[in-house]
C-alpha positions as CSV (number, residue, x, y, z in Angstrom):
1,M,0.0,0.0,0.0
2,H,2.9,2.4,0.8
3,T,4.5,1.8,-2.6
4,V,1.2,2.8,-4.4
5,S,0.9,6.1,-2.4
6,R,4.6,6.7,-2.9
7,N,4.3,6.2,-6.7
8,R,1.3,8.5,-6.8
9,F,3.3,11.1,-4.9
10,V,6.3,10.8,-7.3
11,V,4.0,11.0,-10.3
12,G,2.2,14.0,-8.8
13,A,5.4,15.8,-8.0
14,A,6.8,15.1,-11.5
15,L,3.6,16.6,-13.0
16,A,3.8,19.6,-10.8
17,L,7.4,20.2,-11.7
18,A,6.6,19.8,-15.4
19,L,3.8,22.3,-15.1
20,F,6.1,24.7,-13.3
21,L,8.9,24.4,-15.8
22,G,6.4,24.7,-18.7
23,F,5.2,28.0,-17.4
24,A,8.6,29.3,-16.4
25,R,9.9,31.7,-19.0
26,P,13.4,31.2,-20.4
27,S,15.9,33.9,-19.8
28,N,15.7,36.6,-22.4
29,A,19.4,36.8,-22.8
30,L,19.9,33.1,-23.4
31,L,21.3,32.7,-26.9
32,D,19.3,35.7,-28.2
33,K,21.2,36.1,-31.5
34,T,21.1,32.3,-32.1
35,R,17.4,32.1,-31.5
36,F,16.8,35.3,-33.5
37,V,18.8,34.0,-36.5
38,A,17.1,30.6,-36.4
39,H,13.6,32.0,-36.5
40,L,14.5,34.6,-39.1
41,G,16.3,32.0,-41.2
42,V,13.1,29.8,-41.2
43,A,11.1,32.8,-42.3
44,Y,13.6,33.6,-45.1
45,F,13.7,30.0,-46.2
46,C,9.9,30.0,-46.6
47,F,10.0,33.2,-48.5
48,H,12.9,32.1,-50.7
49,H,11.8,28.5,-51.4
50,W,8.0,29.0,-51.9
51,V,7.8,32.6,-53.2
52,L,11.0,34.1,-54.6
53,K,12.3,31.0,-56.4
54,P,9.0,30.1,-58.0
55,L,8.7,33.7,-59.2
56,Q,12.2,33.6,-60.7
57,D,11.3,30.2,-62.3
58,G,8.1,31.6,-63.9
59,D,5.8,29.4,-61.8
60,F,3.5,32.3,-61.0
61,A,3.1,33.3,-64.7
62,N,-0.3,32.9,-66.5
63,G,-0.4,29.5,-68.1
64,A,2.3,27.9,-65.8
65,P,1.4,24.4,-64.7
66,H,0.0,24.2,-61.2
67,R,0.0,28.0,-61.0
68,V,-2.8,28.2,-58.5
69,A,-1.3,25.6,-56.2
70,T,2.0,27.4,-56.3
71,I,0.3,30.7,-55.5
72,V,-1.6,29.1,-52.5
73,K,1.5,27.4,-51.2
74,G,3.4,30.6,-51.4
75,G,0.7,32.4,-49.5
76,A,0.7,29.7,-46.8
77,A,4.5,29.8,-46.6
78,L,4.4,33.6,-46.2
79,L,1.8,33.4,-43.4
80,F,4.0,30.9,-41.6
81,A,7.0,33.2,-42.2
82,V,5.0,36.0,-40.5
83,H,4.9,34.0,-37.4
84,E,8.6,33.3,-37.5
85,V,9.4,37.0,-38.1
86,R,7.2,38.0,-35.2
87,V,9.0,35.6,-32.9
88,S,12.3,37.1,-34.1
89,E,11.0,40.6,-33.5
90,R,10.0,39.6,-29.9
91,I,13.4,38.2,-29.3
92,A,15.0,41.4,-30.7
93,R,12.8,43.7,-28.6
94,K,13.5,41.8,-25.3
95,S,17.2,41.4,-26.0
96,N,20.1,43.4,-24.6
97,S,21.9,43.3,-27.9
98,P,22.3,46.7,-29.7
99,L,22.3,44.8,-33.1
100,L,19.0,43.1,-32.4
101,H,17.5,46.4,-31.2
102,S,18.6,48.1,-34.4
103,L,16.8,45.4,-36.5
104,D,13.6,45.4,-34.4
105,G,11.8,48.2,-36.3
106,K,12.5,46.7,-39.7
107,L,11.1,43.3,-38.6
108,V,7.8,44.9,-37.7
109,G,7.5,46.2,-41.3
110,L,8.7,42.9,-42.8
111,A,6.1,40.9,-40.8
112,T,3.4,43.3,-42.0
113,S,4.5,43.0,-45.6
114,F,4.7,39.2,-45.4
115,A,1.2,39.1,-43.9
116,A,-0.4,41.3,-46.5
117,V,1.1,39.5,-49.5
118,G,0.6,36.0,-47.9
119,T,-3.1,36.6,-47.4
120,A,-3.4,37.8,-51.0
121,L,-1.5,34.8,-52.3
122,K,-3.4,32.3,-50.2
123,A,-6.6,33.7,-51.7
124,G,-5.1,33.1,-55.1
125,H,-4.3,36.7,-56.0
126,F,-0.8,37.2,-57.4
127,A,0.9,40.6,-58.1
128,P,4.6,40.4,-59.1
129,D,5.2,43.9,-57.6
130,D,4.1,42.7,-54.2
131,V,6.8,39.9,-54.3
132,K,9.4,42.4,-55.5
133,Q,8.5,44.7,-52.6
134,L,9.0,41.7,-50.2
135,T,12.5,41.2,-51.7
136,A,13.2,44.9,-51.1
137,S,12.1,44.5,-47.5
138,T,14.3,41.5,-46.9
139,T,17.2,43.4,-48.5
140,D,16.6,46.3,-46.1
141,V,16.9,44.0,-43.1
142,S,20.1,42.5,-44.5
143,A,21.5,46.0,-45.2
144,D,20.8,47.1,-41.7
145,A,22.5,44.0,-40.3
146,A,25.6,44.6,-42.5
147,A,25.7,48.3,-41.5
148,A,25.8,47.1,-37.8
149,G,28.7,44.9,-38.6
150,E,26.9,41.5,-38.9
151,P,26.3,40.8,-42.6
152,I,23.7,38.1,-43.4
153,K,25.0,35.5,-45.8
154,D,22.9,33.2,-47.9
155,V,24.3,29.7,-47.6
156,P,23.4,27.6,-50.5
157,I,22.0,24.1,-49.6
158,P,22.1,21.4,-52.3
159,D,18.8,19.9,-53.3
160,V,18.4,16.4,-51.8
161,G,16.9,14.8,-54.9
162,K,19.3,16.3,-57.5
163,P,22.8,14.8,-58.1
164,T,25.7,17.1,-57.3
165,S,28.5,17.6,-59.8
166,D,30.6,14.9,-58.0
167,N,27.7,12.4,-58.1
168,A,27.0,13.2,-61.8
169,S,30.6,12.5,-62.8
170,D,30.6,9.2,-60.9
171,S,27.5,8.0,-62.6
172,D,28.9,9.1,-66.0
173,S,32.0,7.0,-65.5
174,R,30.1,3.8,-64.8
């Protein structure tokens, strides 16, 4: 009988501790720049992969195959990017870093732009000038970071399904 009540106490204590830790807020200074870059990187990836690249590839043009699906996916990606930019903005606002504070204002504008264009795209409405304006907004954030001494670098990631030049030469020699 004692082991049952002891087990219940241990389980209850563990649940109470988990609830306490779940509601406890992490320190605002804990890895601010890393968290900021991670969330902003996800937002930029969504914008680049599902909006900018399809625009450059002509996937939004009239008559392009799967145009409507591409537009809707781009809108959904931008709306997710809005969330990630807002998280980055909150991190920047609460941070002690002068760099993050200097980028804070631009992020509010970027989130607003992403939201407006994302809503339009998700509804199936495409305007090339809107996407070009988004590109200008991302360039503004990048320019401000570079002016503060922290340039943002785009790191190319190879496509998983496509062979690299090394793999292509290996398959040609067989």
